[in-house]
PAZADO-742580 format. One record per residue: residue in three letters; x, z, y of N, C-alpha, C, O in turn. Coordinates in steps of 0.1 Angstrom, whole numbers, plus 2048, in hexadecimal, padded with zeros to 3 digits. Atoms other than C-alpha are relative to their C-alpha. Example, Ala and Ser with C-alpha at 12.3 -4.5 7.8 and 13.67 -1.06 7.14 Angstrom:
# PAZADO-742580
Ala8098007F487B84E7D380980080C81380780C Ser7F78007F58898477F57F880880B7FD809816 
# end
This chain:
# PAZADO-742580
Unk7FA80980B77C79287D8018097F18048157F1 Unk8047FB80A77679B85A8118067FB81B803801 Unk7F57F88067937AF8458097F47FB8157F47FC Unk7F580B80879F78D8338047F880A80F7F3808 Unk7FA8097F47A177985380A80780881280080C Unk7F77F87F87B67948658108007F681B8017FA Unk7F07FF8087D07948458057F17FF8117EF7FC Unk7FF80D7FF7CE76D8488087FC80A8117F4809 Unk7F88037F67D876E86980B8068028147FF807 Unk7F27F98027F37898658087F97F98147FB7FC Unk7F880480780277384B8037F180180B7EA7FA Unk7FF8117FC7FD74E85A80A7FB80680B7EF808 Unk7F380B7F981E74986B80A7FF7F38137F67F2 Unk7F77FF80E82F7558477FA7F67F78017F07F0 Unk80180980981B73F8358027F28038077EA7FB Unk7FD80C7F881D72184B80D7FC7FE8107F17FD Unk7EF8048008437248498037FD7F380A7F47F1 Unk7FF7FC80D84172B8267FE7F17FA8067EC7F3 Unk80480C80682F70981E8097F480880A7EA803 Unk7F88097FD8446F683580D7FE7FC8127F37FE Unk7F47FE8068647028258007FA7F48097F37F1 Unk7FF80480C8596FA8047FE7F18008037EA7F7 Unk80080F80084E6D580D80D7FE8058117F57FD Unk7F38037FD8716D381E80C8007F58157F97F3 Unk7F57FC80E8836E37FF7FC7F17F68057E97F4 Unk80380980886D6C87E88067F280580C7EB7FE Unk7FA80F7FA8766A97FD80E7FF7FF8137F47FB Unk7F080580289B6AF7FE8048017F180F7FC7EF Unk7FE80080B89B6B67DA7FD7F47F48037F17EA Unk80880C8088876997CD7FF7F18097F87E7808 Unk80180C7F78916807E88047F57F880D7F77F1 Unk7FC80A80489165C7DB7FD8027F17F38067EC Unk7FE7FF80C89C65A7B980580E7F98048137EE Unk7F87F48068AF6787B87F780E7FC7F3816805 Unk80A7F780489B6917A380A80F7FE8118127F4 Unk7F57F58058AE6B27A67F480E8037EF81380D Unk8097F280189A6CF79980580E80580181680D Unk7FA7F27FA8B36EA7998018038107FF80E814 Unk7FC7FE7F38BA6E47BD7F28048087F380A812 Unk80A7FD7FC8956E77C47FA8107FE7F2817805 Unk8027F38058937087B180780A80A80281380F Unk7FB7F77FB8AD7167C27FE80281280180C819 Unk8047FE7F28A270B7E67F18078037ED80B80D Unk80C7FA8018807177DB80180F8027FA81580A Unk7FC7F17FE88F73C7D580380580C800810810 Unk7FC7FE7F389E73A7F57F480280A7F380B812 Unk80A8007F787E7338067F480E7FD7ED814805 Unk8087F180186B7527F580980C80580481780A Unk7F77F57FA8897667FF7FE80280F7FC80D813 Unk8048007F188375E8237F58058037F380780F Unk80C7FA7FF86176A81E7FF80E7FB7F58127F6 Unk7FF7F180286D78D8177FD8027F17FC80D7EE Unk7FD7FC80F86B7897EF8108037FB8197FD7FF Unk7F37FB80188879A7E08067F57F77FE7ED7F2 Unk7FB80C8058A27817D17FE7FE7F17FC7F27EE Unk8017FF80D89F78A7AC7EF7FA7FE7ED7F17F7 Unk80E8078038777847AE7FE7F38027F87EA7FC Unk80280F7FA87B7667C58067F57F58027EA7F5 Unk7FC8078098907597A87F67FF7F37F37F47F0 Unk80B7FC80A87876378D7F67F58037F47EC7FB Unk80A8087FB85E7517A08007F27FE7F87EA7FA Unk7FD80F7FA86E7327A88037F87F08017EC7EE Unk7FC80480B87A72D7857F38007F37F47FB7E8 Unk80C80280A85772F7737F87F68077ED7F4803 Unk8088097FE84C7147878017F37F780D7F07F4 Unk80080980B8426F876E8087F18058037ED810 Unk7FB80C7FD8596D57727F57F58027E97F77FE Unk80780B7FD8496B777D7F38038087E87FD805 Unk80A7FC7F48336C57998017F380680B7ED806 Unk7FD80C7FB82A6A57AA8027FF80F8067F5813 Unk7FA7FD7F38306B17D07FF8108037FD8197FA Unk8017F47F98316CE7E67F380A7FD7F28157F7 Unk80D7F880580D6D87E47FD8037F37F880E7F1 Unk8017FB80E80C6D97BF8088097FB8058117F2 Unk7F67F380582C6EF7BE7F980C8087F8817803 Unk8087F17FA81A7077D87F68017F77F980B7F0 Unk8087FB8087FB7077C28048087F37FE8127EE Unk7FB7FA80C80F70F7A480480E8048018187FC Unk7FC7F37FF81F72C7B57FA8098037FD815803 Unk80A7F47FB80273A7C27F78067F27F18117F1 Unk8057FB80B7F673B79E80B8087F88078117F1 Unk7F47F780781774979180081080780181B801 Unk7FD7F37F98187657AB7F38078007F3813803 Unk8107FB8007F276E7A98018087F28008147F1 Unk7FD7FB80C7F977378380880E7FE8068197F8 Unk7F27F480181A7877897F880E8067F88187FF Unk8037F57FB8087A17A17EE8057FE7E8810801 Unk80F7FC8037E279F79680080E7F87F68167F9 Unk8067F28087E77BE77C80380D80A7FF818806 Unk8007F37F87F07D579A7F57FF80A7F4808812 Unk80C8027FA7D17CA7AB7F780E7FF7F18107F5 Unk80C7F48057BA7EC7AC7F680180D7F9801819 Unk80B7FE7FB7997F17B77FE80D80C804817806 Unk8017F77F979380A7D37F480A7FD7F3815803 Unk80B7FA8057728157C38068087F88018147F7 Unk7FC7F680A7898237A780880B80880D814802 Unk7F87F27F679A83A7C37F68098067F5815807 Unk8097F67F87808437D67F28027F67E87FA7F6 Unk80A7FF8077688507BC8028117FA80C8187FA Unk8007F280475E8727AE8078037F580D7FB7EE Unk7F67FB80B76F8887957F78087F57FA8137F5 Unk80A7FA80575489377E80480D7F87FD8167F7 Unk8007F58087668AA76980480B8057FF815801 Unk7FC7F57FA77B8BE7808017FF80F80B7FF815 Unk7FF8037F176E8B77A380680B80B80381780A Unk80280E7F77788B17BF80F7F97FD8198007FA Unk7F68088017908957BC80A80280A806804816 Unk7F57FE7F97B28997CC8047F48038057EC7FA Unk7F580C7FE7C587C7DE80A80880B80680E815 Unk7F17FE7FA7E98867EC8037F48068027EA800 Unk7FB80D7F87F686E80780F80480481280E809 Unk7F37FD7FB81A86B80C8087F68058057EC800 Unk7FA80E7FF83485381B80980780D809812811 Unk7F87FE7F384E8518397FB80080B7EF7FC80C Unk8077FE7F284885885E7FD7F18058037E7803 Unk80580D7FC83383F86E7FA7F17F77F97E67FC Unk80680C80A82582A84E7F17FF8037EA7F5800 Unk8108007FF8018368597F98087F67EE8057F2 Unk8087F780B7F88508407F28088077E780A802 Unk80B7F87FC7E18648567F37F58037E77F87FF Unk80B8077FF7CD8448617FA7FC7F47EE7FC7F1 Unk8058048107CD83783C7F680A7FB7EB8077F7 Unk8097F98097C08568307F18048067E6806800 Unk80F8027FA7A585884B7F87F57FD7EC7F67FB Unk80780D80779C8338417F98047F27EE8017F0 Unk8067FE80A79883E8207F68087FE7EC8037F9 Unk8087F67FC78685E8267F17FA8047E77FD7FF Unk80C8067FB76D8478397FA7F87F57ED7F57F6 Unk80580780976983381C7F780A7F57EC8087F0 Unk8097F580B75F8518067F38058077E98077FF Unk80A7FE7FA74785981F7F67F78007EA7FB800 Unk80680B80173883781F7F97FE7F47EE7F97F3 Unk8057FE81073283B7F87FA80C7FF7FA8107F4 Unk8097F280071C85C80180880B7F88018147F3 Unk7FA7F58057388717F480480B80B803807817 Unk7FE7F57F874289280581080380381580E7FF Unk7F17FE7FF76788F80F80380A8097FB80F811 Unk7FC7F67F677E8A981F80F7FB8028177F77F9 Unk7F18027FB79E8A283280880980280581080C Unk7F97F57FE7B78BA82F8107FC8098177F3806 Unk7F78037F57D28BB84C80D8047FB81280D802 Unk7F57FC8047F18C183980E7FF807819802802 Unk7F28037F780A8B68578018088077FA809812 Unk7FD7F37F68168D486580C7FD80780E804811 Unk7F48027FC8378C686E7FF7F880F8067FB819 Unk8028037F182B8B188B7F78068087EC80A804 Unk80A7F77F581C8C28A97F17FB7FE7E78027FC Unk80E8067FE7FF8AA8A97FA7FC7F37EF7F67F2 Unk80680680E7FB8A48837F08037FC7E77FB7F9 Unk80D7FC8027DD8B887F7F57FC8087EA7FB803 Unk8078027F57CE8AF89F7FC7F27FC7F07EF7FB Unk80680D8027CF8898967F77FC7F57F07F27F5 Unk80A80180B7BD88F8757F18048047E77FD802 Unk80C7FA7FD7A38A58847F87F68067ED7F3802 Unk8068097F879D88989E7F97F77F97EE7F37FB Unk80580B8097998708837F18077F97E78007F8 Unk8097FB80478188A8727F48008077EA7FB803 Unk8098037F776D88D88F7F87F38027EC7F3802 Unk80380F7FD76B8678967F67FC7F37EC7F57F4 Unk80680780D7608628717F38087FD7EA8047F6 Unk80C7F780474787F8708068067F27FC80B7EC Unk7F97F880C75E88F85180480E805806811810 Unk7FA7F17FF7688B484B80F7FF7FD8157F87F4 Unk7F380080378B8BD8518038107FF7FE81A805 Unk7F97F17FF79F8DC84780F7FD8048167F3801 Unk7F27FD7FA7C08E68587FF80180F7F4800815 Unk7FF7FE7F27CC8EA87B7FC80F8018008197FA Unk8047F37FA7BA90688B7F98087F67F98147F7 Unk8047FC80B7A890C86A80780B7F98018147F5 Unk7F87F98077C391C85A80D80780980E804815 Unk7F67F87FB7E293486280C7F97FB8167F7803 Unk7F18058097FE92584B8057F38087FE7ED80F Unk7F780B7FA81790B8578047FB7F280C7F17F2 Unk7FA80480E81E9068307F77F47FA7EC7F57F4 Unk80780B8088148E48247F78047F37EB8017F2 Unk80480280B80F8EE8037F280B8027E68087FE Unk8097F77FD7FA90D80E7F37FD8077E9803804 Unk80A8077FD7E48F98227F87F87F67EC7FA7F4 Unk8098068097DB8E28077FC8087F57F38027EF Unk8077F78067D49007F17F28058067E7806801 Unk80F7F97FB7BA91080A7F97F38017ED7F47FE Unk8088097FF7AE8ED8107F87FD7F47EC7F97F5 Unk80480580D7A68E77EC7F780C7FC7EC80A7F7 Unk8097F98017989087EA7F08008087E5802803 Unk8088017F87829028097F77F27F97EB7F37F9 Unk80A8098057758E17F87F88037F57ED7FF7F4 Unk8087F880E76A8F27D87F68088077EA807804 Unk80A7F57FD75A90C7EB7F17FA80A7E680080D Unk8098077FA7478F18007FA7F07FC7F47E8802 Unk80680C80473F8D77E78057F28037FF7E8800 Unk7F880F7FC7568BA7F38057FC7F280C8037EB Unk7FC80780D7598A17D580E7F98018157F57F7 Unk7EF8057FE77B8927E480580480B7FF806815 Unk7F77F87F87978A07F580D7F68038157F27FA Unk7F38087FB7B388B80980780980A80380E815 Unk7F47F87FA7D489E8138097F88068107F1801 Unk7F48077F97E889182E80C80A801809816801 Unk7F47FC80180B89A82F80A7FD80A8077F280E Unk7FA8057F782689784980C7F57FB8127F67F0 Unk7F980980183A87984B8108067FD814810803 Unk7F37FC80186087A83E8077F87FA8017F27F1 Unk7F880780487B8698368058047F38088107F0 Unk7FF7FE81088386481080F8067FD8148097F2 Unk7EE7FD8008AA86F8187FD80F805807816802 Unk8027F17FC89C8928267FD8097F67F180B7F6 Unk8017FD80B89F8A68057F580D8027EB80F7FC Unk80A7F47FE8908C78157F07FE8037E7806801 Unk8108037FF86E8B58207FC7F97F57F17FB7F2 Unk80380480C86E8A28007FC80B7F87F180B7F2 Unk8027F480B8718C47ED7F18088037EA80E7FB Unk80D7FC7FD8518CE8037F67FC7FB7EC8037F7 Unk8088098088408B17F47FB8057F47EF8077F0 Unk8027FA80F8498BF7D37F580B7FD7EE80C7F3 Unk8027F280383D8E17D97EF7FF8007E78057F8 Unk80D80380081B8D37E47F97FC7F27EF8017EF Unk80480680D8168C17C37FF80D7F87F580F7F1 Unk7FD7F780A8238E07B17F480A8057ED80E7FC Unk80A7F87FD8098F77C47F07FC7FB7E78047F8 Unk80D8028037EB8E37BC8017FA7F07F77F57EC Unk8037FF80F7F38DF7967FE80D7FB7F88107F1 Unk8057F28027F29047977F28017FE7EE8077F4 Unk80D7FE8017CF90379D7F97F57F77ED7F67F5 Unk80680B80B7C78E478580D7F97FC8137F3805 Unk7F680B8027E18D27757FE7F07FD8077EA7F7 Unk80480C7FE7D18B27788017FB80F7FF7EF811 Unk7FF8037F27D78B379E80F7FF8038188067FE Unk8098077FA7DB89F7B37FB7F77F88037F57EF Unk80880D8097C68847A180A7F380380E7EB7FA Unk7FB8087FC7D886D7B880880380980580B812 Unk7F67FE7F37F786B7CE8047F280280A7EA7FB Unk7FC8127FC7FB84A7E280880180980980C810 Unk7F57FE7F58178427F87FA7F48077F57EB801 Unk8018097F481282E81780C7F98028167FF805 Unk7F38097FD82B81281C7FC7F780D7F07F280F Unk8028097F582F7FF83D8077F47FD8137F37FB Unk7FC80F80382F7D983780A7FA80880F7EF806 Unk7F58057F58487D685580C804800815801808 Unk7F47F98028637E98478067F77F48107FB7EF Unk7FA80780886A7CD82F8068067F38008117EF Unk7F77FC80B8837D480F7FE80E7FE7FB8147F4 Unk7FD7EE8018867FB81A7F38077FB7F38137F9 Unk80B7F98058627FF80E8018027F27FA80B7ED Unk7FE80281086C7F87EA80880E7FC8058157F3 Unk7F37F37FE88A8167F17F480A8007F48127F6 Unk8067F27FC87082F7FE7F78047ED7F880E7E7 Unk8077FF80A8578287DD80A8097F68068147F2 Unk7F87FB80A8778307C580381280380381C7FC Unk7FB7EF7FC8818507DA7F280B8007F48177FE Unk80B7F780085D85F7DD7FC8057F17F88107ED Unk8057FC81285785C7B780980A7FB8048117F2 Unk7F57F68048748727B07F78118037FA81B7FC Unk8027F37FC86088E7C27EF8047FF7E980F7FF Unk80E7FF80083B8867BF7FB7F67F58027ED7F2 Unk8028078088268777A57F77F48057EB7F5804 Unk80980A7FB81C8577B67FA7F77F58027F47EC Unk80980C8068058407A67F67F68077ED7F1800 Unk80780A7FB7F78297C18087FE80F80F807815 Unk7FD8067F28008187E07F67F98097ED7F1806 Unk80B8087F27EE80F80380D7F98088167FF80D Unk7F58057F68047F78167F87FE80E7ED7F880F Unk8058037F27FD7F783B8087FB80D8147FD80E Unk7FB80A7F38047E485D8027F27F980C7EC7FB Unk7FD80F8058007C18497FD7FA8108047F1814 Unk8048077F17F17B886E80F8008068107F580B Unk7F78017FA8147BD87B80D7F97F88187F87FD Unk7F780780B8297AC85F8027F18037F87ED809 Unk80080B7FE8357898628057F87F28077EC7F0 Unk7FF80581083D78583B7FA8087F97FB8147FB Unk8047F580A82B79381F8037FF7F27FB8037E9 Unk7FA80080C84478C8038048127FD8078157F1 Unk7FE7F380384A7B38057F68067F77FB80E7EF Unk80D7FE80A8267BA7F38087FC7F280A8057EA Unk7FF80580C8327A37D880D8097F980B80D7ED Unk7F47F88048557B67D37FB80C7FB7FA80D7EF Unk8057F58038467D67D47F98027F27FC80B7EB Unk80880080A82D7D17BA80B7FB7F180A8017E7 Unk7F980680A8457BE7A380E80A7FD8138097F2 Unk7F77F58028607DB7A57FA80A7FB8008107F2 Unk8057F280384A7F97A27F38007F57F180A7EE Unk80A80080A82C7F078E7F58088027EE80C7F8 Unk80B7F77FD8158067A07F77FB8057FA7F280D Unk80A8057FC7F38007A87FE7FF8107FF809817 Unk8008047F17EE7F17CE7F08048037E97FB7FF Unk80B7FE7FB7CC7FF7DA7F97FA80A7EE7F580A Unk8098087F37C67F17FC80B7FB8098167FE806 Unk7F88047F37D67E181B7FC80280D7F17FE811 Unk8057FF7F17D57E883D8037F880B8107F780C Unk7FD8087F77D37D285B7FC80580D7FC7FC816 Unk7FF7FD7F17CD7E687B7FC80C7FF7FB8107F4 Unk8057F07FC7BF80A8897F38037FD7EF80E7F9 Unk80B7FB80479D8058827FC8037F48037FF7EA Unk8057F780F78881A8667FC7F37F67FB7F57EA Unk80380D80877E7F585880E7F97FB80F7F37F0 Unk7F68068017A17E885B8088077F381380B7F4 Unk7F87FC8107AA7F28337F57F87FA7E97F77FD Unk80980480B79E7E08148097FF7F88158017F9 Unk7F57FE80E7A87DE7F08067F38048037EB80C Unk7FB80C8007C07C77E87FE7F77F67FE7FB7EB Unk8068058097B77AA7D880D7F37FD8117EC807 Unk7F48058027D57977C87FD7EC8048057E480A Unk8028107FC7C57717CB7FE7FD80C7FF7F180F Unk8058037F47BA7757ED8118048098157FF813 Unk7F17FE7F77DF7837F78087F57FF80B7F080A Unk7F780A8067F376A7E57F97F280B8017EC813 Unk80480C7FA7E074E7F57FD8008117FB7F6818 Unk7FC7FD7F17E375D81980D7FF8008117F6806 Unk7EF7FF8018077638128087F08008147EE802 Unk7FB80F80280973B80C7F97F780D7FC7EC80F Unk8088027F67F273682B7F37F77FC7EE7ED801 Unk80C80B8077D77288177F38098047E8806802 
# end
């Protein structure tokens, strides 16, 4: 299956339920000669909330729907246009991320997030995309907290034929020291893009969050522009808690991009809309599985159509 086919399959239950709910709400509000537009807007707001859209955003979207739509199909068409326009500004091409840094190579991408969001797998997938663009990526195993953290990344590196720094290659268990050593290794060996993995951590653990802050601080001592990118991975199946994670991680790291993972395990896609509307950060990619090809750049139009089962 293609990436888009997998995304559509993942969101099909939600899209089918949402279309049916809109049709039911429209019929109830406009039965016979009773044209109750406020009732339809209220019901539509509830339909969107049930699809995991935050209440405030759901209300805002529903109230933008132009009066006089002919039927539920026309209402859905209008909603697709409204939502696409709302989130399109946050659509970001992966080519903008997986690109050389001509002025001060190598480009550094730091990956952060809570436990189990798929940071290591996502980082390996992105490094694979860099390799496919004839770049020379280096993976840095900065997850010294998990016993198998470095081993997992090294396994991915071997599978993809990509260089990896960390684990047995260095003696320190300090993630900041590992990042520093890995960056110097990249400079010495001509790598033009560096991907730094970090241990998963709950955003409520201040000590581990301070550890992330230290990694950024050490990198900036090398070069004030580092890291050029700090991405947070969000698990789509965690719902509205994902938006909270972004807010907390932003207090400790210079997050400037998002990757949403496990879209193949989510029954509702409204969380994607909510995260973008709340945080106004670029969404680079969605993940729909464990394989290297199961990642692709976010396309607002395709996503919203899939969200509505189109």
